[in-house]
LUMMIRO-466313 format. One record per residue (C-alpha): y, x, z. Coordinates in pm, 1 decimal. Each point is the difference from the previous one (the first is absolute). Layout:
N
         v         u         w
         Y         X         Z
...
end
This chain:
761
         v         u         w
    2484.4   -3140.3    1947.5
     -29.6     169.0     365.1
      84.9     363.9      31.4
    -285.0     229.1     104.8
      55.7     292.7     174.3
     -96.3     343.1    -198.1
    -331.5     161.5      81.7
     -32.1     373.9      42.7
      13.4     207.7    -301.0
     -93.8    -176.2    -316.8
    -184.3    -285.8     171.3
      62.6    -353.5      91.0
     105.7    -131.6     302.0
    -356.7       7.5     137.0
     -35.3     371.8     -41.6
    -339.4     -65.6    -169.7
      68.3    -104.2    -362.8
     145.7     256.9    -210.6
     298.4     -52.0    -258.1
    -173.5      42.9    -321.3
     338.5    -113.2    -203.6
     358.7     -68.4      14.4
     183.6    -281.7    -191.4
     380.6      16.3      13.2
     302.0    -221.3     -95.5
     364.3     -15.1      25.7
     122.4    -192.5     271.2
     311.9    -209.9      63.0
     110.2    -280.6     209.3
     -96.1    -347.3     -91.7
     324.5    -189.6     -63.1
    -114.2    -322.7    -142.5
    -340.5    -207.1      38.9
    -165.7    -137.1    -321.5
    -296.5    -220.4     -49.7
    -347.0     151.9     -24.3
     -35.8     171.3    -309.5
    -326.6     165.2    -142.2
     -83.4     200.9    -264.7
    -221.9    -290.3    -154.9
     222.3    -268.5      23.7
     301.8     221.7    -131.1
    -126.4     193.0    -311.8
     332.7      93.3     -82.9
       7.3     264.8     300.6
     -89.6     322.3     -96.0
    -248.0     153.7     226.2
     128.6     375.3     -67.9
     255.3     147.4    -172.1
      48.1     323.1    -179.8
     134.7     300.8     229.0
     370.0      40.3       9.3
      47.6    -393.8     -80.3
     170.4    -241.5     272.6
    -165.1    -303.4      73.4
     178.0    -320.2     -55.9
    -212.2    -202.7     249.9
     130.7     -71.1     346.2
    -113.7     157.9     328.0
    -168.5    -344.8      71.4
    -192.9       1.6    -320.0
    -101.9     368.1      57.3
    -123.4     -80.2     325.1
    -228.9    -300.2    -120.7
    -141.1     225.6    -268.4
    -105.8     264.7     259.7
    -165.0    -250.7     196.8
    -193.6    -152.7    -258.7
     -91.5     396.1    -111.4
    -107.8      51.6     374.7
    -213.6    -297.7      22.1
    -193.8     114.2    -332.1
     -64.7     337.7     181.4
    -111.3    -193.4     315.9
    -246.9    -211.1    -247.8
    -140.1     349.0    -125.5
     -96.8      91.2     332.4
     288.8     245.7      85.4
     154.6       7.5     344.8
     416.0      12.8      24.1
     241.6      92.6     267.9
     346.0     -25.2     -65.0
     246.8     247.3     122.7
     325.8     -87.7     125.8
     267.4       4.6    -240.0
     199.9     319.4     -33.5
     324.0    -115.6      27.1
     175.1     339.3      17.1
    -148.1      64.4    -343.9
     -80.8    -315.6    -160.7
    -348.5      68.4     -60.8
    -292.1    -248.5     133.0
    -362.4     133.2      35.3
    -328.0    -181.8      -5.6
    -299.1     221.5     129.3
    -337.1     -93.0    -157.7
    -341.9      69.7     125.1
    -308.4     -35.0    -253.2
    -339.7     -50.8     231.9
    -282.6     180.3     -89.5
    -206.4    -319.7    -130.8
     266.6     -69.3    -252.5
      25.7     348.6    -138.3
    -384.8     -26.3     -20.3
       1.1    -323.9    -202.4
     282.8     105.3    -238.0
    -210.6     352.1     -62.6
    -271.9    -198.5     -73.9
     206.9    -212.9    -244.0
     126.9     306.6    -164.6
    -321.0     206.0      17.1
     152.7     265.3     220.2
    -226.3     226.3     179.1
     122.2      36.8     368.2
    -170.9     164.8     340.3
    -195.1    -232.6     187.3
      82.3     172.3     322.6
     271.7     221.5      81.4
     -96.4     375.4     150.7
     247.1     286.3      63.1
     -65.0     369.5      54.6
     239.6     150.5     242.0
      23.1     364.9      13.4
       8.1     161.3     326.0
     217.4     291.4      62.8
    -156.1     329.8      68.9
      73.4     311.1     222.6
     209.3     -19.4     297.2
     193.2    -324.3    -111.0
    -323.9    -164.5     -48.7
    -108.8      47.7     331.9
     322.8    -108.6     177.0
      -6.9    -325.3    -220.4
    -343.2     -62.4     114.5
     100.7      57.5     351.1
     285.0    -244.2     -54.2
    -202.3    -242.4    -159.8
    -275.1       9.3     289.2
     281.5     -54.7     277.5
     179.7    -298.2    -148.0
    -318.6    -175.9    -130.9
     -21.8    -240.6     290.8
     361.7    -121.3     -28.0
      -5.9      -9.7    -385.1
      10.3    -362.5    -158.6
    -193.1     -86.1    -268.5
      26.9     249.4    -316.4
    -117.8    -222.4    -274.8
     372.3     -84.5    -107.7
     110.0     353.3      90.9
    -264.3     134.9    -266.7
     101.6    -245.7    -295.7
     372.0     130.8      61.1
     -95.4     356.5      21.2
    -190.1     -21.2    -320.2
     268.0    -182.7    -177.0
     248.1     259.9     114.6
    -223.7     308.3     -83.4
     -23.0    -124.0    -363.4
     368.9      -2.5     -54.8
      43.5     317.0     217.8
    -264.8     188.1    -202.9
     152.9    -123.8    -303.8
     348.2     123.0     105.7
    -109.7     324.4     137.6
    -270.5      92.2    -277.9
     152.3    -152.2    -299.6
     365.2     -66.9      32.1
      91.4     357.9      96.2
     109.6     284.2    -189.1
    -202.6     255.1     217.5
    -327.1    -152.9    -145.0
      99.0      -3.8    -385.4
    -296.8     236.7     -73.9
    -257.3    -200.7     164.8
    -200.7    -300.8    -161.6
     137.1    -351.2      41.0
    -170.7    -247.1     265.6
     -75.8    -250.4    -269.1
    -212.3    -208.7     191.3
     256.2     -39.4     277.2
     275.0     -69.2    -278.7
    -236.5    -287.5    -146.9
     -67.7    -144.5     315.5
     394.7     -10.0     123.8
     161.1     -94.7    -362.0
    -285.1    -120.2    -198.2
    -209.0      70.9    -313.8
     312.7      33.4    -235.4
     180.2     219.2     174.5
    -314.1     228.7     111.4
     -57.3      27.7    -385.4
     334.0      94.8    -102.3
     -10.7     303.4     267.6
    -361.7      89.9    -104.0
     138.4      24.7    -351.0
     294.2     217.9     110.8
    -250.4     212.4     191.2
    -210.9      44.7    -313.2
     299.3      55.4    -223.4
     124.0     257.5     234.2
    -293.7     195.8      36.2
     -74.1       8.5    -386.9
     345.5     140.4     -66.0
    -103.7     322.3     193.2
    -176.7     157.1    -304.9
     267.3     -67.9    -276.9
     276.3     118.2     255.4
    -190.3     322.3      17.9
     -80.8      50.9    -367.2
     390.1    -106.9     -91.1
     147.6     239.0     227.1
    -228.2     273.4    -142.3
     116.6    -121.2    -351.1
     335.2      50.5     111.2
     -56.0     342.7     133.7
    -173.2      93.2    -336.4
     315.5     -92.3    -165.9
     217.6     226.7     258.4
    -232.5     281.6     -35.3
      -4.8       3.0    -374.3
     336.3    -102.1    -101.7
     100.1     359.3     -59.3
    -267.6      33.6    -272.7
      69.9    -332.0    -189.2
     106.5     117.6    -338.3
     201.9    -306.9     -87.9
     223.7      26.8     318.5
      46.5     372.5     -76.8
     113.1     -88.5    -328.6
     231.3    -254.1      99.4
     172.4     243.4     261.3
      21.3     271.7    -240.9
     383.2      22.3     -97.7
     -96.8     247.2    -288.0
    -163.5    -291.5    -210.9
     350.6    -149.2     -18.0
    -115.6    -353.3     -47.9
     332.2    -204.2     -51.6
     -57.8    -373.3      66.2
     186.3    -289.8    -104.9
     245.2    -193.7     194.0
    -139.8    -251.8     258.9
     283.2    -263.0     -74.2
     246.4     -59.0    -265.7
     333.9     184.5     -34.5
      43.4      89.7     345.2
    -321.1     191.3      33.9
      -2.3     365.9    -113.2
    -304.8     195.0    -117.4
    -209.2     171.8     276.0
    -265.9     258.6      35.4
    -372.9     -88.2      34.4
       6.2     288.2     295.7
     191.7    -214.7     206.4
    -262.5    -244.6      82.9
    -238.0     290.0     125.8
     -24.7    -118.4     347.6
     -64.8    -364.3     -92.3
    -276.3     161.0    -254.0
    -182.6     202.3     265.4
      24.0    -306.9     252.2
    -145.3    -231.5    -283.4
    -309.8     245.1     -33.3
     -73.8     -30.1     367.7
    -123.4    -359.4     -71.6
     -70.1      27.0    -378.7
    -281.8     274.8     -24.9
    -341.0      27.8    -119.6
    -152.9     -99.3     362.2
     209.4    -357.9      -5.7
    -225.4    -147.8    -297.0
    -329.1      87.3     206.3
     177.2    -129.2     311.6
      53.9    -339.4    -171.6
    -363.2     -21.1    -119.8
    -103.7      70.4     349.2
     247.6    -287.3     118.2
    -134.1    -248.6    -229.4
    -359.8      97.9     130.5
     155.2     -17.4     360.2
     102.2    -362.0     -98.4
    -370.7     -88.1     -66.5
    -123.6     164.7     306.2
     265.9    -198.3     189.0
    -109.6    -308.9    -111.6
    -359.5      27.0      57.1
      57.4     162.8     325.9
     187.4    -285.8     127.9
    -242.6    -262.1    -137.1
    -271.2     161.6     210.1
     217.8      16.3     305.2
     103.5    -386.7     -52.9
    -366.1    -100.7     -39.6
     -84.9     179.7     333.8
     287.7    -161.3     191.9
     -42.9    -359.6    -172.8
    -366.3      26.1     126.7
     128.5     140.7     349.8
     253.2    -266.9      37.0
    -202.8    -293.7    -124.2
     205.1     -46.2    -329.4
    -282.9     -22.1    -266.0
     -46.4    -373.7       2.0
     378.2     -79.5      -0.5
     107.8    -176.0    -301.4
     348.4       5.4    -173.2
     255.6    -287.7     104.0
     124.0    -234.5    -231.6
    2204.0    1366.2   -1271.4
     312.2      64.6    -198.7
     181.0     124.0     330.9
    -219.2     325.3      12.7
      65.8     109.7    -363.6
     385.3    -101.5      46.3
       1.1     255.1     297.2
    -202.7     274.6    -195.3
     259.1     -69.9    -300.9
     283.7      57.8     235.2
    -114.4     347.9     117.3
     -70.5      88.3    -373.3
     378.5     -43.7     -81.5
      86.0     161.0     326.9
    -205.7     315.1    -134.3
     139.8     -30.6    -339.0
     381.1     -30.0     110.1
     -18.6     262.8     297.0
    -153.5     235.5    -242.3
     283.6     -30.4    -234.8
     255.0      39.0     294.0
    -110.1     294.4     162.1
     -79.2     168.2    -313.1
     394.9      17.6     -34.1
      14.4     267.8     290.6
     122.0     296.5    -107.7
    -214.6     178.4     235.1
    -309.8     189.3    -158.2
    -186.1     -58.6     354.1
      77.3    -347.4      16.7
     -98.7     -52.8    -377.5
    -340.8     206.4      79.0
    -105.8    -262.4     276.4
     142.5    -328.4    -138.2
    -345.5     -98.2     -72.9
    -155.8      33.8     299.4
     317.1    -141.7     198.9
     -26.9    -336.8    -221.2
    -348.5     -36.2      41.1
      -3.4      76.7     390.9
     285.3    -251.9      55.7
    -158.8    -256.5    -256.7
    -321.3      22.0     184.8
     161.9     -52.9     334.9
     187.1    -304.8    -132.6
    -342.6     -97.3    -134.6
    -171.3      -0.8     326.1
     273.9    -226.2     182.5
     -39.2    -262.1    -264.5
    -376.2      15.9      22.1
      32.2     -53.4     383.6
     243.7    -294.9      -3.5
    -185.2    -171.6    -276.6
    -319.4      -3.6     180.5
     134.4    -187.7     290.7
     171.9    -236.0    -238.4
    -352.4     -20.8    -208.9
    -180.6     -54.2     303.2
     207.1    -308.0      91.3
     -32.4    -126.2    -352.6
    -372.9      41.7      32.8
      -4.8    -220.2     305.4
     211.4    -248.1    -136.7
    -176.6     -56.5    -314.7
    -353.0     -19.1     173.4
     144.0    -255.5     242.2
      96.6    -205.4    -307.9
    -361.9      -9.1    -136.7
    -100.5    -159.4     379.8
    -331.4     169.9      33.3
    -284.8    -204.3     179.9
    -100.1     300.8     239.0
     126.1     293.3     180.9
    -229.2     201.6    -210.2
      93.9    -130.5    -347.0
     386.0      40.9     119.8
     -78.4     375.9      97.8
    -187.3      91.1    -358.1
     271.2    -157.6    -201.9
     293.5     175.2     198.1
    -188.1     332.0     -34.8
     -27.6     -49.9    -397.6
     368.5    -100.8     -39.9
     125.4     285.6     223.3
    -234.0     240.1    -159.9
     162.0     -99.4    -346.8
     350.5      11.1     118.0
      -6.9     284.8     225.0
    -211.3     233.7    -254.0
     219.7     -70.4    -248.9
     294.5     103.3     168.9
    -151.5     310.8     150.0
    -160.5     118.9    -337.2
     255.0    -112.8    -247.5
     239.2     307.3      49.1
    -321.8     223.6      -0.1
    -133.1    -141.1    -320.2
     339.0      36.3    -154.8
      10.7     373.3      40.9
    -396.2      39.5     -79.5
     -16.3    -200.8    -284.2
     329.9     -66.3    -163.1
     252.6     248.4      77.1
      73.7     248.4    -281.5
    -227.8    -185.2    -247.7
     280.5    -210.9    -195.0
     284.9     228.8      50.9
      -8.4     140.9    -379.5
      57.7     347.0    -135.9
     376.9     131.2     -24.3
     203.0    -153.0    -257.5
    -193.6    -337.4      28.5
      -3.9     -80.0     397.0
     -99.1    -354.3     119.9
     288.7    -126.7     174.9
      22.3    -330.5     248.6
     278.7    -213.9     -64.0
     100.9     196.5    -280.9
     183.8     257.6     267.1
    -270.6     122.6     226.5
    -232.1     261.5    -110.9
    -354.5     -37.3     114.4
    -143.2     251.9     260.0
    -215.2     312.1    -101.1
    -262.7     200.5     184.2
      85.2     332.2     116.3
    -152.2     258.2    -211.8
    -291.2      75.1     262.3
     -63.5    -375.5     -39.1
      15.4    -323.3     221.9
    -241.0      71.0     216.8
     197.0     197.8     253.6
     229.4    -272.8      25.6
    -296.6    -233.0      23.8
    -110.2     195.4     307.2
     341.4      -6.3     164.7
      43.8    -359.1     -10.6
    -371.1     -61.4     109.3
      53.0     214.4     291.4
     345.0    -137.8      89.2
    -110.7    -356.9     -55.1
    -329.9      39.7     180.8
     129.1     199.7     303.9
     308.9    -206.9      -0.8
    -188.2    -334.0      12.7
    -239.4     129.8     276.7
     284.5     133.3     223.7
     234.3    -272.0     -27.6
    -224.0    -272.4       5.8
    -190.2     129.9     291.4
     262.7     114.2     202.4
     279.0    -249.2     -67.8
    -196.7    -316.7    -133.9
    -288.0       0.7     243.0
     182.6     168.1     301.9
     376.2     -29.8      16.3
      39.4    -346.4    -164.0
    -278.2    -167.1     220.6
     193.0     146.8     309.8
     312.0    -105.1    -100.9
    -130.2    -356.7     -74.0
    -152.9      -9.7     340.5
     337.9     100.5     183.3
     178.5    -266.5    -192.0
    -268.9    -251.0      66.8
       1.8      93.8     384.4
     405.9     -35.1      28.1
     -12.3    -339.1    -210.8
    -233.2    -108.0     243.5
     187.6     105.9     308.3
     316.5    -149.4    -139.6
    -187.7    -310.5     -88.1
    -135.9     -20.7     362.8
     353.1       8.7     110.9
      88.2    -305.5    -139.8
    -295.1    -213.6     149.6
       3.1    -107.3     364.5
    -210.6     228.2     187.7
    -238.3     -81.3     260.4
      18.3     254.3     307.7
    -359.7     -19.6      47.0
    -101.6      59.6    -358.5
     264.2     326.8     -30.0
    -165.9     134.8     322.3
    -357.4     -30.0    -181.3
    -106.8     342.8    -146.0
     -98.5       8.5    -358.8
    -342.9     -87.7     -78.9
    -216.5     182.6    -257.1
      54.1    -283.2    -262.5
     393.4      18.0      41.3
     -36.2     399.9     -71.4
    -223.5     -83.3    -292.4
     234.1    -270.3    -170.1
     288.5     250.8       4.2
    -195.9     242.2    -246.3
      34.0     -41.9    -385.1
    -204.1    -240.6    -171.5
    -288.4     110.4    -204.3
      76.0      -9.9    -369.8
    -358.7      66.5    -148.5
    -150.1     299.9    -128.6
     149.3     -29.1    -380.7
     277.5     236.3      66.7
    -246.6     260.9     157.7
    -253.5     -32.6    -327.3
     300.1      24.9    -233.1
     142.6     314.5     146.1
    -360.7     140.8     -27.8
     -64.4    -132.9    -353.8
     308.9     170.1    -122.8
     -65.0     341.5     161.7
    -356.2     -18.2    -145.6
     190.2     -52.5    -367.7
     186.6     329.9     106.3
    -288.4     189.9      70.7
    -216.6    -107.9    -275.0
     213.7     -89.0    -289.9
     252.7     276.4      -1.6
    -168.0     289.4     180.5
     -19.8     209.8    -299.7
     404.3      55.2      32.2
     -16.5      14.6     381.9
    -343.1     177.0     129.1
     154.1     -15.0     348.1
       1.6    -385.3      16.4
    -322.4     -44.6     158.1
      96.5     278.9     288.8
     315.6    -223.6      68.8
    -202.9    -307.1       5.4
    -220.4     136.3     242.1
     267.3     130.6     247.0
     167.5    -353.6     -31.9
    -331.4    -212.1      50.2
     -78.8     212.9     314.5
     330.3    -123.0     163.0
      28.7    -323.6    -185.9
    -360.0    -113.7     176.5
     139.0      61.0     352.9
     320.3    -125.2     -64.5
    -165.7    -305.4    -142.4
    -219.1     -18.0     310.5
     311.2      16.3     220.7
     162.4    -264.5    -173.7
    -293.1    -242.8      41.9
     -55.7      78.5     379.7
     365.4      17.9     117.6
     244.0    -118.4    -274.5
    -140.7    -338.0    -120.6
    -165.4    -284.3     139.6
    -363.6     -16.2     -19.8
    -115.4    -149.3    -331.3
    -272.8    -272.9     -43.9
    -348.6     142.9     -46.7
     -92.5     -71.3    -383.6
    -344.6      41.3    -127.7
     -30.4     166.1    -361.4
    -275.2     154.5    -191.7
     204.2     276.5    -166.4
     330.4     119.7     -58.9
      35.4    -154.0    -334.1
     108.6     292.5    -196.8
    -104.4      42.7    -343.0
     -28.4     399.2      -4.6
    -217.0       9.2    -339.3
     284.5    -172.1    -193.8
     242.6     286.1     168.3
    -230.5     287.5     -36.9
     -19.0     -85.0    -404.5
     364.4     -19.3     -11.0
      44.6     338.2     193.9
    -194.1     193.1    -222.0
     112.7    -151.1    -329.9
     393.6      71.8     133.3
     -85.8     360.7     114.6
    -135.7      67.2    -337.8
     338.0    -115.7    -164.0
     175.5     206.8     265.9
    -178.5     327.2     -75.2
      37.7     -74.6    -389.9
     342.5    -102.0     -35.8
     197.9     108.2     304.8
    -146.0     332.6      44.9
     -14.4     309.2    -225.1
    -353.3      44.4      20.3
    -105.3    -134.1    -330.0
     256.0     173.8    -200.3
     -79.5     358.1     179.1
    -376.7     -69.8     -77.6
      64.9     -74.5    -356.9
     232.9     275.7     -49.4
    -265.9     261.2     175.6
    -283.7    -135.8    -225.5
     154.2     -91.3    -312.8
     335.1     199.0     -72.6
     -20.6     305.5     221.6
     -47.4     310.3    -195.3
    -174.2     183.5     297.5
    -115.0    -307.9     191.2
     222.0      50.2     275.8
     310.5    -205.5     103.1
     236.0     273.7    -138.0
     233.2    -179.1    -218.7
     -37.2    -349.8     134.6
     370.9     -36.8      87.7
     117.1      87.1    -364.3
    -268.6    -224.7    -119.5
     115.5    -301.5     195.7
     359.0      19.2     -91.2
     128.9    -149.4    -359.1
     340.5     137.2    -175.9
     287.5    -209.8     -68.0
     306.9      91.2    -229.4
     310.7     -60.4     188.5
     175.2     -99.7    -307.4
    -213.4    -320.2     -15.7
     162.7    -133.2     344.7
     171.2    -335.4     -62.8
     349.0     -64.9      82.5
     100.9      32.6     358.9
    -353.7     124.7      92.7
      63.0     376.5     -20.0
     144.0     203.6     273.9
     394.9     -66.3      38.3
      49.9     349.8     147.4
    -276.8     261.9      27.6
     -48.2     329.2     147.3
    -236.7     128.6    -230.4
     128.1     137.4    -347.9
    -193.6       8.4    -304.4
    -260.5    -232.9     104.5
    -171.6    -152.9    -339.4
    -327.3     -94.8      81.9
     -90.4    -166.7     379.4
    -337.2     -83.8     126.7
    -143.2    -327.9     131.0
    -344.7     -85.6     153.0
    -214.6    -175.3    -253.8
    -232.1      62.5    -288.4
     202.8     -75.2    -311.3
      58.7     177.8    -353.9
     310.3     259.2      -2.5
     283.6    -100.5    -189.4
     -93.5     244.0    -296.2
    -351.8    -207.9     -47.9
     -68.3    -260.9    -269.0
      76.2    -278.6     263.0
     244.6     113.7     248.5
     -44.4    -114.0     355.7
    -317.2    -208.0     -74.2
    -303.4      26.5     232.2
    -202.1     326.8     -80.5
    -379.5      61.4     -42.0
     -17.6     143.2     354.7
     149.4    -343.8     131.0
    -291.1    -190.0    -182.9
    -254.7     254.6     164.5
     146.5     -37.1     338.4
      10.9    -375.6       7.2
    -369.9     -11.7    -133.7
    -101.8     234.9     268.1
     213.5    -227.9     258.5
    -194.6    -317.5     -89.4
    -336.2     188.6     -27.9
      36.7     124.5     363.4
     100.6    -346.5     118.2
    -308.6    -129.8    -150.8
    -222.2     284.3     124.4
     142.9     -20.1     351.2
     -37.0    -351.9      18.0
    -356.0     -25.0     -75.4
     -78.2     309.9     196.0
     155.8    -172.1     304.0
    -190.0    -319.1     -65.5
    -304.8     188.8     -46.7
      11.6     180.8     314.4
      93.3    -324.0     197.0
    -289.4    -188.9    -131.9
    -236.2     307.5      83.5
     148.4      -0.7     351.8
     -47.3    -375.5      29.5
    -357.7      48.8    -101.9
     -90.9     276.6     199.7
     147.9    -149.8     319.6
    -117.6    -338.3      60.3
     271.5    -248.8     162.8
    -259.9     -68.1     283.8
    -129.9     271.4     202.3
    -362.0      81.8      22.9
      13.6     -16.1     388.0
     166.4    -344.1      -8.3
    -267.9    -119.5    -228.1
    -271.9     108.2     207.8
     183.7    -158.3     312.3
      51.7    -319.9    -193.0
    -343.1     -11.7     -96.1
    -156.4      50.8     378.3
     252.4    -253.1     126.2
    -142.0    -260.2    -266.0
    -344.6      84.7      98.0
      68.2     -59.9     362.4
     167.8    -296.3     -75.0
    -319.5    -125.3    -200.0
    -214.9      90.3     276.6
     194.9    -170.9     243.4
       8.4    -321.6    -196.8
    -374.7      19.4     -52.9
     -52.0      87.8     347.4
     224.9    -306.0      89.9
    -159.5    -243.3    -231.1
    -373.0     103.7     137.2
     130.5     -69.3     350.7
     135.7    -338.0    -120.7
    -326.2     -92.2    -149.0
    -223.5     134.4     271.1
     196.2    -227.1     264.8
     -56.5    -317.8    -243.7
    -393.2      76.5       9.3
    -206.9    -170.5     263.5
    -174.9     182.1     297.3
    -365.1     135.3     -99.3
    -145.7    -149.3     285.8
     134.6    -342.8    -102.4
    -236.1      -5.5    -326.5
    -324.3    -197.9       6.9
    -285.0     -62.7    -254.2
    -144.1    -276.3    -185.0
    -293.9     -50.4    -222.5
      73.6     -21.6    -367.1
    -249.5    -158.2    -273.3
    -222.9     283.4     -87.4
     -65.3     124.7     335.0
     303.2     224.6       1.9
     253.7      11.9     283.0
     361.4     -42.4     -44.1
     306.2      54.6     269.0
     256.9    -238.6      77.7
     258.6      69.8     285.4
      13.3    -219.1     329.5
     248.3    -236.0      47.2
     318.5     167.7     122.5
       2.3    -177.1     333.9
    -323.3     170.1      88.7
      98.4     352.4     -94.1
      19.5     229.9     282.2
     328.0     167.2    -164.6
     156.3    -327.3     101.1
    -121.2      26.0     349.5
    -332.5    -188.5      11.6
    -341.1     121.1      95.1
    -292.6      32.3    -246.4
    -297.5    -246.2      77.2
end
């Protein structure tokens, strides 16, 4: 086809027709000439290949297929203009322009409301600058050409410029997002995502403040907490049983004083109230988003849109468990008493760091696996592909992220067994135990490190550093590839056009990674907030930056995605909220010491206070009952006959030594009762909030009712005018007698009616 010179800016060569879309393809010289091929005559040829796969077709076959595709576009009313092949880069471009008549026709077929006329409102500068600009415009007006084209360019550039300055800018992170501009430039799907992000981030402000207050309450009252004081009291002389077999020695309970005080900062009376508040907050968030989504669907004309037609994780967690058990035994052999005192915290911290790295690596692997599995299903539409991909990614990545957290929250220390009857893995590795303050502090540390690590590393490395490295590598590869081709001197001198620059950006990979990141964060904020009340605050700080980071990525780092219409974000928050409240109840009941403390205070305490709780929560063990090779091979403690361990079991002098005591069954019954009470309370509050707050705002219902009334009035008026136009002119009626002296009227012949230009007799 003939080569057409480039037009100015993003226009065709005539300078009038705007470029609406760009098609690009890899270009190579045609070395052989084959007979005419077509998609219809060669059904074995594939019209498209998955990304990353090399086509087996020759360059001639590809050219013929492109020509057929272009002819189909021309038949649909589109206008094409071929750019000269960029031989230096090996990329060819085809510019497309869609006439207004074609757009209107397609909008009618798809029932999309579009404006019938274009109107732009330009803001006039004020002050001295405005006067200077007005004077300048007055002077050059006689020499200025037609500004219609310039106006279109100005408006299109202004939309992107506004998005770049007022959205993709860290200096405006505390302002509301320009959702209407986002929707107009990127489409409804991306607009709804950022709208959801904005609502979610704003709703995080109250729990962030309240979580900070809960944490400060723990800081201010830690010195008055009786259990912490008792664990830190050396005079009570609690000698604890060894943490491992043979190499571990006895130890004093007061050695975990700092760990106990740290645990109280997150495990105090206010934490339970905060968990109840978060269940209520989840219901409020759901209802608020429903109302906001309905308003956006009405404003963006989405109300009538219809729908279109794990073993590796557990292996990794198991490996980290073995690492903890092994390192705990090895480091306990250190003769230094200070090293022995900090061995548990050291092992916990290093294990969590290893766990974080494993989670980040498996996240990338699971993302690729989810894409591969979804491609195997061959979905019929892009929307169906996204839905299936999000489901698979959620199952794999949530399992990967939450598996180590679930282990610490619900399994660690539950199956360790009492001294003398420990449970072993493979006959040699003794199961882990929770520290005397409980596993909540370890859960808190694990949550904070995984949550912050994922946000910092994924946001800074995976979303900033790695894309820039990919871009640098792609640029280098294109330059190297261009050096091997025969370069045209005229083409080399030509400056890069906008489509050349846009093509060098990263391809758009969909919204599923963004949604996955937020869904995982939502789980951290709602499920395990009882163990880490500062999670909403860290999530808020992350999201304020994340919104602008994503905005900068969409505007400057990736190619502009195709606009996609969708009716909602497709996330089932109802199921998520119910699961979150249930898991919160289990965390409070079985991970924290809230229930054991409450049971002791109201059932077993002689004074109704917490004095004596530490003594009550520790069981006795006779060191003579140790199995072979289980007792310490060497010890710094002399005369130890009884050691203590955290559990509710009968003493060795009881009727049934080391069996579960009455206190154990009382605490277990209270824990199960609390789970039932908490879950029913959360469900009741959620249903109450859903009943009190309608999904559709009253103002929106009134607006829709008024619009429907205006539409009915318009239709009635239009029908009346149509009926009136079909009736004859009144002067065209004449009378004729009827049988009984009455008179009847009958219209004249149409040819003699004055409405047709004839005069009356």
